[in-house]
NUKOL-474992 format. One line per 10 residues: number of its first residue (from 1); their letters; for each residue x, y, z of N, C-alpha, C, O. Coordinates in pm, whole numbers. Layout:
BEGIN
NUM	A	X,Y,Z,X,Y,Z,X,Y,Z,X,Y,Z  ...
This chain:
BEGIN
1	MDILLAVIVG	-1653,1521,743,-1530,1491,671,-1479,1351,705,-1427,1281,619  -1495,1313,832,-1451,1179,872,-1531,1071,802,-1476,967,765  -1660,1095,783,-1745,996,714,-1700,981,568,-1692,870,516  -1671,1093,504,-1627,1089,365,-1496,1013,351,-1479,931,261  -1401,1041,441,-1274,969,436,-1291,820,463,-1224,737,402  -1381,786,555,-1407,644,583,-1467,575,461,-1432,461,432  -1556,641,391,-1615,584,269,-1508,568,160,-1506,466,91  -1421,667,147,-1315,657,47,-1220,541,79,-1180,467,-11  -1186,525,207,-1100,413,247,-1168,280,214,-1104,188,163  -1298,270,244,-1372,148,213,-1377,119,64,-1362,4,22
11	LLYGTAIYMI	-1397,223,-17,-1397,204,-162,-1260,161,-213,-1250,76,-301  -1155,221,-159,-1021,181,-201,-992,37,-164,-936,-38,-244  -1029,-4,-42,-1009,-143,-2,-1090,-239,-91,-1039,-342,-134  -1215,-204,-118,-1298,-287,-204,-1241,-300,-344,-1237,-409,-401  -1196,-188,-399,-1135,-189,-532,-1008,-273,-533,-983,-349,-627  -927,-259,-428,-802,-335,-420,-829,-485,-413,-763,-563,-483  -924,-526,-331,-956,-669,-320,-1009,-722,-453,-973,-832,-495  -1094,-644,-519,-1147,-684,-649,-1034,-702,-750,-1033,-800,-825  -939,-608,-753,-829,-617,-849,-736,-734,-816,-685,-800,-908  -713,-761,-689,-625,-871,-651,-685,-1005,-691,-611,-1099,-721
21	LQKGLVKVII	-816,-1016,-693,-882,-1141,-728,-897,-1163,-878,-953,-1265,-919  -848,-1071,-960,-854,-1086,-1105,-750,-1186,-1153,-660,-1224,-1077  -762,-1229,-1278,-673,-1331,-1333,-543,-1275,-1390,-444,-1348,-1396  -541,-1151,-1430,-420,-1094,-1488,-323,-1046,-1381,-363,-986,-1281  -196,-1073,-1402,-96,-1035,-1303,-80,-883,-1294,-47,-832,-1187  -101,-812,-1402,-93,-666,-1399,-202,-610,-1308,-177,-518,-1231  -321,-666,-1317,-431,-622,-1231,-402,-654,-1085,-439,-577,-996  -337,-765,-1059,-300,-801,-922,-201,-699,-866,-213,-657,-751  -103,-660,-947,-5,-561,-902,-74,-427,-875,-44,-362,-774  -164,-386,-962,-237,-261,-940,-321,-271,-813,-330,-174,-738
31	GILILGHASN	-380,-386,-789,-457,-406,-666,-372,-395,-542,-415,-339,-441  -251,-448,-547,-160,-437,-433,-121,-291,-409,-112,-247,-295  -100,-216,-517,-67,-74,-502,-184,2,-440,-163,84,-351  -305,-23,-486,-422,44,-430,-441,6,-284,-480,89,-203  -413,-120,-250,-423,-165,-112,-326,-88,-22,-360,-52,90  -206,-64,-71,-109,15,5,-156,157,28,-142,211,138  -213,219,-76,-265,355,-61,-384,359,35,-398,453,114  -468,257,27,-583,251,119,-536,237,263,-594,298,353  -433,159,285,-381,142,421,-321,272,474,-339,306,591  -249,343,388,-193,473,430,-303,572,465,-293,642,566
41	LFIFVIARLT	-406,579,383,-516,670,412,-590,627,538,-637,712,614  -601,497,561,-665,447,682,-588,492,807,-649,531,906  -455,485,801,-375,532,915,-397,681,937,-408,726,1051  -404,758,829,-433,901,843,-567,924,910,-580,1010,997  -667,848,871,-803,868,924,-809,832,1073,-866,908,1152  -751,719,1111,-762,680,1252,-670,761,1342,-691,764,1463  -568,826,1285,-476,906,1366,-532,1044,1397,-478,1114,1482  -638,1083,1328,-698,1215,1347,-593,1325,1337,-572,1402,1431  -528,1329,1223,-422,1426,1206,-478,1567,1208,-577,1597,1140  -415,1651,1284,-456,1790,1295,-335,1878,1267,-220,1838,1283
51	RGAPALVPEG	-365,1998,1225,-259,2095,1207,-230,2156,1344,-320,2201,1414  -106,2156,1379,-70,2211,1508,80,2219,1522,155,2205,1426  121,2242,1643,262,2255,1672,328,2118,1671,259,2016,1682  460,2114,1658,529,1985,1668,508,1924,1806,481,1994,1903  521,1793,1814,498,1723,1940,622,1734,2029,689,1634,2055  651,1854,2074,763,1880,2163,709,1929,2296,615,2009,2300  766,1882,2404,724,1923,2537,802,2049,2575,925,2045,2583  731,2160,2597,801,2282,2637,865,2267,2775,823,2185,2857  966,2346,2798,1036,2340,2925,942,2380,3039,873,2481,3031  941,2300,3143,857,2328,3259,726,2251,3259,659,2246,3363
61	LEFVPEPYAD	685,2191,3146,562,2113,3140,594,1964,3138,704,1924,3102  497,1885,3178,515,1740,3177,443,1671,3061,456,1550,3043  368,1747,2982,293,1690,2870,292,1789,2756,326,1906,2773  251,1741,2640,243,1827,2522,107,1897,2522,5,1830,2529  105,2031,2515,-25,2100,2511,-95,2079,2376,-30,2065,2273  -227,2078,2379,-308,2061,2257,-306,2190,2177,-284,2294,2239  -325,2193,2051,-317,2083,1956,-172,2057,1916,-92,2150,1908  -142,1933,1892,-9,1897,1846,-20,1792,1737,-119,1718,1730  79,1786,1654,83,1689,1545,158,1565,1593,275,1573,1628  90,1453,1594,150,1328,1639,244,1276,1531,200,1252,1419
71	PLPQALILTA	372,1258,1561,467,1215,1458,462,1065,1428,514,1024,1324  403,984,1513,404,840,1492,329,797,1365,385,720,1287  206,843,1340,140,803,1214,216,849,1090,219,780,989  277,965,1099,354,1015,985,474,925,959,506,896,843  541,880,1064,655,789,1048,610,654,994,678,595,909  495,604,1041,444,476,991,411,484,843,441,392,767  350,592,802,311,607,662,435,624,574,440,570,463  533,699,621,656,713,544,724,578,524,772,547,416  728,499,630,785,365,619,703,278,524,760,203,444  571,287,532,485,208,444,503,247,297,497,162,209
81	IVIGFGIQAF	526,375,271,548,419,133,677,358,77,679,311,-36  782,359,158,910,303,113,899,153,90,947,102,-11  835,82,183,818,-63,167,729,-93,47,756,-186,-28  623,-15,28,534,-33,-86,606,-12,-218,580,-82,-316  697,85,-222,774,107,-344,864,-12,-374,876,-53,-489  925,-68,-271,1009,-187,-291,928,-306,-341,973,-378,-430  810,-326,-283,724,-436,-326,678,-414,-470,672,-509,-549  646,-290,-503,604,-259,-640,716,-288,-739,691,-349,-844  836,-247,-710,948,-272,-800,973,-422,-815,995,-470,-926  969,-496,-705,989,-641,-712,879,-708,-794,907,-796,-875
91	AIVLLERVYK	754,-666,-774,643,-727,-846,651,-700,-996,619,-788,-1077  694,-581,-1033,706,-549,-1176,817,-632,-1240,800,-682,-1351  929,-647,-1172,1038,-729,-1224,994,-875,-1233,1025,-943,-1330  924,-922,-1131,874,-1059,-1133,775,-1081,-1247,779,-1184,-1313  688,-984,-1271,593,-993,-1382,667,-998,-1515,631,-1077,-1603  768,-915,-1529,845,-917,-1654,912,-1052,-1675,914,-1104,-1787  968,-1109,-1571,1034,-1240,-1581,935,-1350,-1616,963,-1436,-1700  818,-1348,-1552,715,-1448,-1582,670,-1435,-1727,651,-1536,-1795  653,-1312,-1775,610,-1292,-1913,716,-1340,-2012,682,-1398,-2116  843,-1316,-1982,949,-1362,-2072,957,-1514,-2077,982,-1572,-2182
101	LTGTSEVDQL	936,-1579,-1964,944,-1725,-1960,822,-1793,-2020,835,-1896,-2087  705,-1737,-1997,582,-1806,-2037,512,-1745,-2157,438,-1815,-2226  535,-1619,-2184,466,-1554,-2296,327,-1506,-2261,254,-1462,-2350  288,-1513,-2135,156,-1468,-2093,164,-1411,-1952,256,-1442,-1876  67,-1327,-1920,59,-1275,-1784,-73,-1313,-1718,-109,-1259,-1614  -145,-1405,-1779,-271,-1453,-1723,-243,-1571,-1629,-168,-1662,-1664  -304,-1569,-1512,-280,-1672,-1412,-330,-1808,-1459,-265,-1909,-1434  -444,-1812,-1526,-501,-1939,-1571,-415,-2009,-1676,-419,-2131,-1688  -339,-1933,-1751,-257,-1991,-1857,-120,-2035,-1809,-44,-2095,-1885  -88,-2007,-1686,42,-2048,-1631,31,-2188,-1575,-61,-2218,-1499
111	TTTDTIEATD	124,-2274,-1612,132,-2407,-1556,274,-2430,-1507,368,-2368,-1557  290,-2516,-1413,423,-2536,-1355,508,-2633,-1436,630,-2625,-1431  447,-2723,-1510,526,-2826,-1578,558,-2792,-1722,666,-2828,-1770  470,-2725,-1793,489,-2702,-1937,571,-2580,-1970,653,-2584,-2062  552,-2470,-1897,607,-2344,-1944,732,-2300,-1872,816,-2232,-1932  750,-2335,-1747,865,-2284,-1673,974,-2389,-1673,957,-2500,-1621  1085,-2354,-1732,1200,-2441,-1737,1320,-2365,-1684,1323,-2242,-1687  1417,-2437,-1638,1539,-2373,-1589,1618,-2320,-1707,1667,-2398,-1789  1629,-2189,-1716,1700,-2127,-1828,1839,-2083,-1788,1920,-2050,-1875  1869,-2080,-1661,2001,-2031,-1617,2096,-2142,-1589,2210,-2118,-1551
């Protein structure tokens, strides 16, 4: 199962890098989203998440008995999801603004001197 998850993470990273290197801004945004999902899955894989009791130390013991669910990867992934959502919303608004100003979402067709003017 670990090998399968490692292969899936690698495929997601490869797909994300491929999409980020494309010329269309929509594809770049999709690549960033896939990259975020790949990173979350990567944290799950390296954390070796197991089903178990909460990570609480019972009274009288000095350590958590096995198996326990480590809360740190879960907290990291929850934070990454929230930050990824914010980045996604910002990127979509930015794409919409670029399209309204230039009339295109292709990177090669964007120029700094001809198409972008101060409209405000």
